[in-house]
C-alpha positions in Angstrom: -61.0 6.9 59.1 -64.7 7.3 58.4 -63.9 8.8 55.0 -61.0 6.6 53.8 -61.6 3.3 55.7 -65.3 3.0 56.4 -65.2 -0.7 57.2 -62.4 -0.2 59.8 -64.3 2.8 61.2 -67.4 0.8 61.7 -65.4 -1.9 63.6 -63.7 0.8 65.7 -67.0 2.5 66.5 -68.6 -0.8 67.6 -65.7 -1.7 69.8 -65.6 1.8 71.3 -69.2 1.6 72.4 -68.9 -2.0 73.6 -66.0 -1.1 76.0 -68.0 1.9 77.3 -70.7 -0.6 78.4 -73.2 0.5 75.8 -73.6 3.9 77.4 -75.1 6.8 75.4 -71.8 8.7 75.7 -68.8 7.2 73.9 -65.3 7.1 75.4 -63.8 9.1 72.6 -65.5 12.3 71.4 -65.0 13.4 67.8 -63.7 17.0 67.7 -65.3 19.4 65.3 -63.2 20.5 62.3 -62.4 24.2 62.7 -61.2 25.9 59.5 -58.8 28.8 60.3 -59.1 31.3 57.4 -57.0 34.0 59.1 -54.3 33.5 56.5 -56.7 34.8 53.9 -57.9 37.9 55.7 -54.9 39.9 57.2 -55.8 42.3 60.0 -52.7 44.5 60.4 -53.5 47.0 57.6 -56.8 48.5 58.7 -57.8 51.2 56.2 -61.3 52.4 55.4 -60.4 51.8 51.7 -58.2 48.9 50.4 -54.5 49.9 50.5 -53.0 50.2 47.0 -49.6 51.3 45.7 -49.2 54.9 44.6 -47.8 53.9 41.2 -49.0 54.2 37.6 -50.7 51.1 36.1 -49.1 49.7 33.0 -52.5 49.7 31.2 -52.5 53.5 31.6 -49.1 54.1 29.9 -49.0 55.1 26.3 -49.4 52.2 23.8 -45.8 52.6 22.6 -44.3 52.8 26.1 -41.4 50.2 26.5 -42.9 48.8 29.7 -46.3 48.3 28.1 -44.6 46.7 25.1 -42.7 44.4 27.4 -45.8 43.1 29.0 -47.4 42.6 25.6 -44.3 40.8 24.3 -44.5 38.3 27.2 -48.1 37.6 26.4 -49.0 38.2 30.0 -52.6 37.8 31.1 -54.7 40.7 32.2 -53.6 41.9 35.6 -53.2 45.3 37.4 -49.4 45.5 36.7 -47.8 48.7 37.9 -44.6 50.5 37.1 -41.9 52.1 39.3 -39.5 54.4 37.5 -37.3 54.5 40.7 -38.0 51.2 42.3 -35.6 51.5 45.3 -36.6 55.0 46.2 -40.3 54.1 46.1 -39.7 50.9 48.1 -37.6 52.6 50.8 -40.9 53.6 52.5 -41.4 49.9 53.3 -37.8 48.9 53.7 -35.3 51.5 54.9 -32.3 49.4 53.7 -33.3 50.3 50.1 -32.6 54.0 50.8 -28.8 53.5 51.3 -27.8 55.3 48.1 -28.0 52.2 45.9 -28.2 53.0 42.1 -31.9 53.1 41.3 -33.6 51.4 38.4 -37.1 51.0 36.8 -39.1 47.8 37.5 -42.4 46.2 36.6 -44.4 45.9 39.8 -46.6 42.9 40.5 -48.9 43.7 43.5 -50.0 41.0 46.0 -53.7 41.5 47.1 -55.4 40.0 50.1 -59.1 39.0 49.9 -60.2 42.5 50.9 -58.3 44.0 48.0 -55.4 45.5 49.9 -51.8 45.2 48.8 -49.7 43.4 51.4 -46.6 42.8 49.3 -45.3 43.4 45.8 -42.6 42.1 43.5 -40.4 44.2 41.2 -39.3 42.5 38.0 -36.1 43.7 36.3 -36.7 45.2 32.9 -33.1 45.7 31.8 -32.0 42.1 31.8 -28.8 43.2 33.5 -29.7 43.1 37.2 -28.3 40.4 39.5 -31.7 40.2 41.1 -34.4 39.5 38.4 -37.1 39.7 41.1 -37.2 41.7 44.3 -40.1 41.1 46.7 -41.1 43.9 49.1 -43.2 43.3 52.2 -45.8 45.9 53.1 -47.3 43.9 56.0 -44.8 41.4 57.6 -47.5 39.5 59.4 -49.1 38.3 56.2 -47.7 35.1 54.6 -46.2 36.0 51.3 -48.4 33.8 49.1 -49.4 35.3 45.7 -52.9 34.8 44.5 -55.0 34.3 47.6 -57.4 37.0 46.4 -58.2 34.9 43.3 -58.2 31.4 44.7 -61.2 29.3 45.6 -60.0 27.0 48.3 -63.1 24.7 47.9 -61.7 23.6 44.6 -58.3 21.9 43.7 -55.4 24.3 44.0 -52.2 24.6 42.0 -49.0 26.0 43.4 -46.2 27.3 41.2 -43.0 29.2 41.9 -43.6 32.7 40.4 -46.5 35.1 40.3 -46.4 35.5 36.5 -46.6 31.8 35.8 -49.6 31.5 38.3 -51.6 34.0 36.2 -51.8 31.6 33.3 -53.5 28.9 35.4 -56.9 28.6 37.0 -57.0 28.6 40.8 -53.3 28.9 41.2 -51.0 30.3 43.9 -47.3 31.3 43.8 -44.9 30.4 46.5 -42.6 33.5 45.7 -39.5 33.1 47.8 -40.5 30.0 49.8 -40.5 26.4 48.7 -43.7 25.0 47.3 -44.0 22.6 50.2 -43.7 25.4 52.7 -46.4 27.3 50.9 -48.6 24.2 50.9 -48.2 24.0 54.6 -49.1 27.6 55.1 -52.5 27.0 53.5 -53.1 23.7 55.2 -55.9 25.2 57.4 -58.0 26.1 54.3 -57.4 23.2 51.9 -56.6 19.5 52.0 -53.2 18.0 51.0 -54.7 15.8 48.3 -56.4 18.9 46.7 -53.0 20.4 45.9 -50.8 20.1 42.8 -47.2 21.4 43.1 -45.7 22.7 39.8 -42.0 23.5 39.7 -40.1 24.9 36.8 -39.1 22.5 34.0 -35.3 22.5 34.8 -34.2 18.9 35.1 -30.5 20.0 35.3 -31.1 22.5 38.1 -29.9 21.0 41.4 -32.1 23.2 43.5 -35.2 22.4 41.5 -34.5 18.7 41.5 -34.1 18.7 45.3 -37.4 20.6 45.7 -39.1 18.0 43.5 -37.7 15.2 45.6 -38.8 16.8 48.8 -42.3 17.4 47.6 -42.6 13.7 46.4 -41.2 12.4 49.7 -43.7 14.5 51.6 -46.5 12.9 49.7 -47.6 15.8 47.5 -49.0 15.5 44.0 -46.5 17.0 41.6 -46.3 17.8 37.9 -43.5 16.0 36.1 -43.2 17.8 32.7 -43.3 15.6 29.6 -40.9 15.5 26.7 -43.2 17.9 24.8 -42.1 20.7 27.2 -38.3 20.1 26.9 -36.3 23.3 26.7 -39.2 25.3 28.0 -38.3 26.2 31.5 -41.5 27.7 32.8 -45.2 28.2 31.9 -44.7 31.7 30.5 -42.1 30.4 28.0 -44.4 27.6 27.0 -47.1 30.1 26.2 -44.7 32.3 24.3 -43.6 29.4 22.2 -47.0 28.5 21.1 -48.7 26.3 23.7 -52.0 27.9 24.8 -52.6 28.3 28.5 -55.6 26.0 28.2 -53.3 23.3 26.8 -50.8 23.9 29.5 -53.6 23.2 32.0 -54.3 19.9 30.3 -50.5 18.9 30.3 -50.3 19.6 34.0 -53.4 17.5 34.7 -52.3 14.6 32.6 -48.7 14.6 34.1 -49.3 15.1 37.8 -48.6 12.2 40.1 -47.9 11.3 43.7 -46.3 8.4 45.5 -44.6 5.6 43.5 -45.7 6.9 40.1 -44.3 10.3 40.9 -41.0 8.7 41.9 -40.8 6.8 38.6 -41.7 9.7 36.4 -39.2 11.9 38.4 -36.3 9.5 37.7 -37.0 9.7 34.0 -37.3 13.5 34.1 -34.2 14.6 36.1 -30.9 14.9 34.3 -28.5 15.1 37.2 
């Protein structure tokens, strides 16, 4: 009230002290704001050195290696991507269900780091284009919320939330919700950032029923959301926008200029959705 309605706050404070008989101690005490940053610093994995995956880094592969060429072809930002030749066999140490004789396959590995530099989860990206599961997320520490990017995020500044880790790498101060909804991820970090400091950025798929429902839910919950303009038509995500010639810095400006909440978000959303 003091921040958003100062006049009303002054009136309330005057009335509060008047009812108390002008005593030094007011009837209602203002609680101190306690920021819970436990989400940022997991405690389960307790190694002397940060825990990392025993896998080769893509940057260490030969320049003509197919995986390294794949990363270059996607114009992906600099990140410690890794590579698993036998993804299921490697991941079975964290999930026994993956050791059930399933046909193995190579995958690009995207590690999730906490603020101490330890890997608490990772995502395997299909390289063949034939898998039914393009992305598989593996949990190393089940007690840590699966939010990608907490190691790179400054929660004192405005925060963006996108769906996938790769898209988040193109934007400043950005998290990825991974398998959860963007609203669910926003609520997970509610102890370290304010609601009005968040911008939720979904994929640009106006005919996708699930995406449209998530947009509607985010708007109804009062979040600021990015409604992609006509310029981005037929470009379903940020990586595709960059690959088709829109620099990441320009994508940042597009997001800033096309993010809204409340009634304006509802109006822009109605024009954007195609179902």
